[in-house]
C-alpha positions as CSV (number, residue, x, y, z in Angstrom):
1,X,126.1,-114.8,-85.7
2,X,128.1,-115.1,-83.2
3,X,127.7,-119.2,-83.7
4,X,128.1,-118.7,-87.2
5,X,131.8,-117.1,-86.4
6,X,132.8,-119.7,-84.2
7,X,131.9,-122.7,-87.3
8,X,133.8,-120.4,-89.7
9,X,137.0,-120.0,-87.5
10,X,136.9,-124.0,-87.4
11,X,136.8,-124.4,-90.7
12,X,139.3,-121.7,-91.2
13,X,141.8,-123.9,-88.5
14,X,141.0,-127.1,-90.1
15,X,142.0,-126.0,-93.7
16,X,145.1,-124.1,-92.5
17,X,146.1,-127.7,-90.5
18,X,145.5,-129.9,-93.5
19,X,147.4,-127.5,-95.9
20,X,150.2,-127.1,-93.5
21,X,150.2,-131.1,-92.8
22,X,150.3,-131.6,-96.7
23,X,153.2,-129.2,-96.8
24,X,155.5,-130.9,-94.2
25,X,154.5,-134.2,-95.9
26,X,155.7,-133.1,-99.2
27,X,159.0,-131.7,-97.3
28,X,159.4,-134.9,-96.1
29,X,159.3,-136.7,-98.8
30,X,161.4,-134.5,-100.9
31,X,164.1,-134.6,-98.4
32,X,163.6,-138.6,-98.4
33,X,164.0,-138.5,-102.1
34,X,167.1,-136.2,-101.8
35,X,169.1,-138.9,-99.3
36,X,167.8,-141.7,-101.1
37,X,170.2,-142.7,-104.3
38,X,168.1,-142.3,-107.9
39,X,166.3,-145.0,-109.3
40,X,167.6,-146.3,-112.9
41,X,165.6,-145.0,-115.7
42,X,162.5,-147.0,-116.8
43,X,158.6,-146.8,-118.0
44,X,156.2,-144.9,-115.8
45,X,153.2,-146.9,-116.0
46,X,149.8,-145.8,-114.8
47,X,149.0,-144.8,-111.2
48,X,148.4,-147.6,-108.8
49,X,148.8,-150.5,-111.5
50,X,152.2,-149.1,-113.0
51,X,153.2,-151.6,-115.9
52,X,150.6,-154.4,-115.4
53,X,148.7,-153.1,-118.3
54,X,151.6,-153.2,-120.6
55,X,153.5,-156.4,-120.0
56,X,153.9,-159.0,-122.4
57,X,153.7,-162.6,-121.4
58,X,157.0,-163.0,-123.5
59,X,158.4,-161.8,-120.3
60,X,162.4,-162.4,-121.7
61,X,161.2,-160.3,-124.7
62,X,159.7,-157.8,-123.0
63,X,162.3,-157.6,-120.7
64,X,164.5,-157.4,-123.6
65,X,163.0,-154.5,-125.7
66,X,162.9,-152.2,-122.4
67,X,166.7,-152.7,-122.0
68,X,167.0,-151.6,-125.3
69,X,164.9,-148.6,-125.1
70,X,166.4,-147.6,-121.2
71,X,169.5,-149.6,-121.0
72,X,171.1,-152.3,-119.4
73,X,169.8,-151.4,-116.1
74,X,166.3,-150.0,-115.5
75,X,163.9,-149.6,-113.1
76,X,160.0,-150.9,-113.3
77,X,156.7,-150.7,-111.1
78,X,154.3,-153.8,-111.3
79,X,151.6,-152.6,-108.9
80,X,152.8,-151.8,-105.9
81,X,155.9,-153.5,-106.6
82,X,159.1,-151.9,-107.4
83,X,161.8,-153.8,-109.4
84,X,165.2,-153.2,-111.0
85,X,165.8,-155.4,-114.1
86,X,169.8,-156.1,-115.2
87,X,170.4,-157.2,-118.2
88,X,174.4,-157.2,-119.0
89,X,177.2,-159.9,-118.0
90,X,179.1,-157.4,-116.4
91,X,176.3,-156.3,-114.2
92,X,175.0,-159.4,-113.4
93,X,178.7,-160.4,-112.4
94,X,178.9,-157.3,-110.0
95,X,175.2,-158.3,-108.3
96,X,175.8,-161.8,-108.2
97,X,179.2,-161.9,-107.0
98,X,180.8,-158.7,-105.9
99,X,178.5,-157.6,-104.4
100,X,176.7,-160.7,-103.4
101,X,177.0,-159.8,-99.4
102,X,174.8,-156.6,-99.9
103,X,172.2,-157.8,-102.7
104,X,171.8,-161.6,-101.5
105,X,168.7,-161.3,-99.4
106,X,165.3,-161.1,-101.2
107,X,161.8,-161.6,-99.7
108,X,160.2,-164.7,-100.9
109,X,157.2,-164.7,-102.9
110,X,153.7,-165.7,-101.5
111,X,153.6,-169.2,-103.0
112,X,157.0,-169.7,-102.9
113,X,156.9,-169.3,-99.3
114,X,154.0,-171.7,-98.7
115,X,155.9,-174.6,-100.7
116,X,159.2,-173.9,-99.0
117,X,157.7,-174.3,-95.6
118,X,157.8,-170.5,-94.5
119,X,160.9,-169.7,-96.4
120,X,163.2,-172.3,-94.3
121,X,165.4,-173.4,-97.2
122,X,168.8,-172.5,-98.7
123,X,167.0,-170.4,-101.6
124,X,165.2,-167.8,-99.7
125,X,166.9,-167.8,-96.0
126,X,168.7,-164.4,-95.5
127,X,172.0,-164.4,-95.8
128,X,173.3,-165.5,-92.5
129,X,173.8,-168.6,-90.0
130,X,171.0,-170.2,-91.4
131,X,171.9,-170.3,-94.8
132,X,175.4,-170.7,-94.0
133,X,174.4,-174.3,-92.5
134,X,172.0,-175.4,-95.2
135,X,174.5,-174.2,-97.9
136,X,176.9,-176.5,-96.2
137,X,174.8,-179.6,-95.8
138,X,174.2,-179.4,-99.5
139,X,177.5,-178.7,-101.1
140,X,179.7,-181.2,-98.5
141,X,177.4,-184.0,-98.2
142,X,175.5,-184.0,-101.3
143,X,177.4,-182.3,-104.1
144,X,181.0,-183.4,-103.0
145,X,182.9,-185.4,-105.3
146,X,182.6,-188.1,-102.8
147,X,179.1,-187.9,-102.7
148,X,178.5,-187.7,-106.2
149,X,181.0,-190.8,-106.9
150,X,178.8,-192.7,-104.7
151,X,175.8,-192.6,-106.9
152,X,177.7,-192.8,-110.0
153,X,176.5,-196.6,-110.6
154,X,172.7,-194.7,-110.0
155,X,173.2,-192.1,-112.7
156,X,174.7,-194.6,-115.1
157,X,171.9,-196.8,-114.8
158,X,169.3,-193.9,-115.5
159,X,171.2,-192.4,-118.5
160,X,171.2,-195.9,-119.8
161,X,167.6,-196.3,-119.6
162,X,166.8,-193.5,-120.9
163,X,169.2,-194.1,-123.9
164,X,167.6,-197.3,-124.3
165,X,164.0,-195.8,-124.3
166,X,165.2,-193.4,-126.8
167,X,166.5,-195.9,-129.3
168,X,162.9,-197.8,-129.0
169,X,160.9,-195.3,-130.2
170,X,163.1,-194.3,-132.7
171,X,161.3,-192.9,-135.8
172,X,158.8,-191.3,-133.3
173,X,158.2,-187.9,-131.7
174,X,159.9,-186.9,-128.0
175,X,158.3,-185.2,-125.5
176,X,162.3,-183.8,-124.3
177,X,160.7,-181.9,-121.6
178,X,158.6,-184.9,-120.4
179,X,161.4,-187.6,-120.5
180,X,164.0,-185.2,-119.2
181,X,161.8,-184.4,-116.1
182,X,161.3,-188.0,-115.3
183,X,164.9,-188.8,-115.8
184,X,166.2,-186.1,-113.6
185,X,163.9,-186.8,-110.7
186,X,164.8,-190.6,-110.5
187,X,168.2,-189.7,-110.4
188,X,167.1,-186.9,-107.5
189,X,165.2,-189.8,-106.0
190,X,168.1,-191.9,-105.8
191,X,170.6,-189.4,-104.5
192,X,167.7,-188.5,-101.5
193,X,166.7,-191.7,-100.7
194,X,168.7,-194.3,-102.3
195,X,167.2,-197.9,-101.7
196,X,164.6,-197.0,-99.5
197,X,162.3,-196.5,-102.0
198,X,162.3,-199.4,-104.4
199,X,160.6,-201.4,-107.3
200,X,156.7,-200.6,-108.1
201,X,156.7,-198.4,-105.0
202,X,160.0,-196.2,-106.7
203,X,157.8,-195.9,-110.1
204,X,154.6,-195.0,-108.0
205,X,156.0,-192.1,-106.1
206,X,158.1,-191.0,-109.1
207,X,155.0,-190.6,-110.5
208,X,153.7,-189.1,-107.9
209,X,156.7,-186.6,-107.5
210,X,156.5,-185.7,-111.7
211,X,152.6,-184.8,-111.2
212,X,153.2,-182.7,-108.3
213,X,156.6,-180.8,-109.2
214,X,154.6,-180.1,-112.5
215,X,151.3,-178.6,-110.6
216,X,153.8,-176.9,-108.2
217,X,155.8,-175.1,-111.1
218,X,152.7,-174.3,-113.0
219,X,151.2,-172.3,-109.9
220,X,154.6,-170.5,-109.3
221,X,154.6,-169.1,-112.6
222,X,150.9,-168.2,-112.4
223,X,150.6,-164.4,-111.7
224,X,149.3,-163.9,-108.3
225,X,148.0,-160.3,-107.4
226,X,149.1,-160.6,-103.9
227,X,152.8,-160.5,-105.6
228,X,152.1,-157.2,-107.0
229,X,150.0,-155.7,-103.9
230,X,150.9,-157.5,-100.6
231,X,148.2,-155.8,-98.9
232,X,146.1,-157.9,-100.5
233,X,147.3,-161.4,-99.4
234,X,145.5,-162.3,-96.9
235,X,142.2,-162.0,-99.3
236,X,143.6,-164.8,-101.2
237,X,141.6,-163.0,-104.2
238,X,142.6,-165.9,-106.8
239,X,142.8,-169.1,-104.8
240,X,146.4,-169.6,-105.5
241,X,147.2,-169.7,-101.7
242,X,144.8,-172.1,-100.9
243,X,145.9,-174.5,-104.0
244,X,149.6,-174.2,-103.2
245,X,148.9,-175.0,-99.4
246,X,147.1,-178.3,-100.7
247,X,150.4,-179.1,-103.2
248,X,152.0,-178.9,-99.8
249,X,149.6,-181.8,-97.9
250,X,150.3,-183.8,-101.2
251,X,154.0,-183.4,-100.8
252,X,154.0,-184.1,-97.2
253,X,151.8,-187.5,-97.7
254,X,154.7,-188.8,-100.1
255,X,157.4,-187.5,-98.2
256,X,156.2,-188.1,-94.3
257,X,156.2,-192.1,-94.9
258,X,159.8,-192.4,-96.3
259,X,160.9,-190.2,-93.4
260,X,159.4,-192.4,-90.8
261,X,160.4,-195.5,-92.4
262,X,164.0,-194.5,-92.7
263,X,163.8,-193.2,-89.0
264,X,162.4,-196.5,-87.7
265,X,165.3,-198.2,-89.8
266,X,168.4,-196.3,-87.9
267,X,171.7,-195.2,-89.2
268,X,173.8,-198.2,-88.4
269,X,174.7,-201.2,-90.5
270,X,173.6,-199.5,-94.0
271,X,174.9,-197.3,-96.5
272,X,173.7,-193.6,-95.8
273,X,171.7,-191.5,-98.6
274,X,171.1,-187.6,-98.4
275,X,168.2,-187.8,-96.3
276,X,169.7,-190.1,-93.7
277,X,172.3,-187.7,-93.3
278,X,170.2,-184.7,-92.4
279,X,167.6,-186.9,-90.3
280,X,170.9,-187.7,-88.4
281,X,171.6,-184.1,-88.2
282,X,168.0,-183.3,-87.1
283,X,168.2,-185.7,-84.2
284,X,171.5,-184.0,-83.2
285,X,170.3,-180.7,-83.5
286,X,172.7,-179.3,-85.8
287,X,175.7,-177.6,-85.3
288,X,177.0,-175.5,-82.2
289,X,175.4,-172.3,-83.9
290,X,172.2,-172.8,-85.4
291,X,169.4,-176.1,-84.8
292,X,168.5,-178.2,-87.8
293,X,164.9,-179.3,-87.6
294,X,162.6,-180.9,-89.3
295,X,161.4,-178.1,-91.5
296,X,164.7,-177.7,-92.4
297,X,164.9,-181.3,-93.7
298,X,161.8,-181.1,-95.8
299,X,162.3,-177.4,-97.4
300,X,166.0,-179.0,-98.4
301,X,164.0,-181.4,-100.1
302,X,161.8,-179.3,-101.8
303,X,164.9,-177.4,-102.8
304,X,166.5,-180.5,-104.2
305,X,164.0,-181.6,-106.2
306,X,162.4,-178.5,-107.8
307,X,165.8,-177.3,-108.3
308,X,167.1,-180.6,-109.8
309,X,164.4,-181.5,-112.2
310,X,162.5,-178.7,-113.5
311,X,165.4,-176.0,-113.9
312,X,167.5,-178.9,-115.7
313,X,165.0,-180.6,-117.9
314,X,163.8,-176.9,-119.2
315,X,167.6,-175.8,-120.0
316,X,168.1,-179.1,-121.8
317,X,164.8,-178.3,-123.9
318,X,165.8,-174.9,-124.6
319,X,169.3,-175.9,-125.7
320,X,167.7,-179.2,-128.0
321,X,165.3,-176.5,-129.2
322,X,167.9,-173.9,-129.9
323,X,170.2,-176.7,-131.8
324,X,167.3,-177.3,-134.1
325,X,167.3,-174.2,-135.4
326,X,171.3,-174.3,-135.6
327,X,172.3,-177.0,-137.9
328,X,175.8,-176.3,-137.3
329,X,175.9,-176.2,-133.4
330,X,173.9,-179.9,-133.5
331,X,176.4,-181.0,-136.1
332,X,179.5,-180.2,-133.9
333,X,177.5,-181.5,-130.6
334,X,177.0,-184.8,-132.3
335,X,180.7,-184.9,-133.5
336,X,181.6,-184.3,-129.9
337,X,179.4,-187.2,-128.7
338,X,180.9,-189.4,-131.5
339,X,184.5,-188.6,-130.8
340,X,184.1,-189.3,-126.9
341,X,181.7,-192.3,-127.1
342,X,181.6,-193.8,-130.3
343,X,179.3,-194.6,-132.6
344,X,177.3,-197.9,-131.5
345,X,174.1,-199.5,-132.4
346,X,174.4,-200.9,-128.7
347,X,172.8,-198.8,-125.7
348,X,175.4,-199.7,-124.0
349,X,178.0,-196.9,-125.3
350,X,181.3,-196.2,-124.5
351,X,180.4,-193.0,-122.5
352,X,179.2,-195.3,-119.5
353,X,181.8,-198.1,-120.0
354,X,180.9,-201.2,-117.9
């Protein structure tokens, strides 16, 4: 009987301790919620999965419908991740400009972290000395008026070649996305490593890069369970991380020989391009505050190639699609081109005078 009594007492104490722990946890959680600002309204979803079962593949129209229901700012849970969506110009201005210093930092997604060498690029670096150094290098050396003027002839030649190709294919369908991606990639390559890669090698490298960028963008656009449930990242259930590491090796196989060749050539006695400038910065160790490493060189190349090709070609493709649906806008665009460049049967348009 004594043993049974002790067992009952133990169960009683255990139950009391468990209830006390639950009550304490509930109290702490409520206190945290009171101290934290309330979330914007939004759909509740289902436990664990959140809104995953309900998300439409056409994300832009899906988010637009949610904004019509919940307002210009709303919260949404995708798996274990919480997101806040803004959908008005005034809020975008407040987030991206007025509160930029507060809201600038964001954690890179798993696949983006891999292809940017651990997030050591201007897009994913936290707002601090490294980000400021990378931004300064890109803005002052590549996107400055002097930097853009230096490649004017290269840009003119690539655009003329594109126009000539369009004229030659008159009457046939044109893949706008493919055409613009290839043209922009050639422009970006000229800005990055100038005349280091020429002739047939330039065409080969350009084709390799075009295919690789398309594959990388497709992977980045693939829904990744590890983004919604970070605790599963190490398992790589979909094999996406393994595939992206393969793309990174392919990228290194293209870029590393060009970098070695440039280092062997040295920087004196020839016109420097953007990669030359970065390699010289890498040899000198960066600025007084932050080191500039080979990882930064490669991650910046990825930034420029992805940011200068896919985004531009996608924007132009969308613009063309909208103009095809709106004849009045198309007519005005054509009139502006005629007014600036003039009508000519020659591909040497007055837009780019000799």
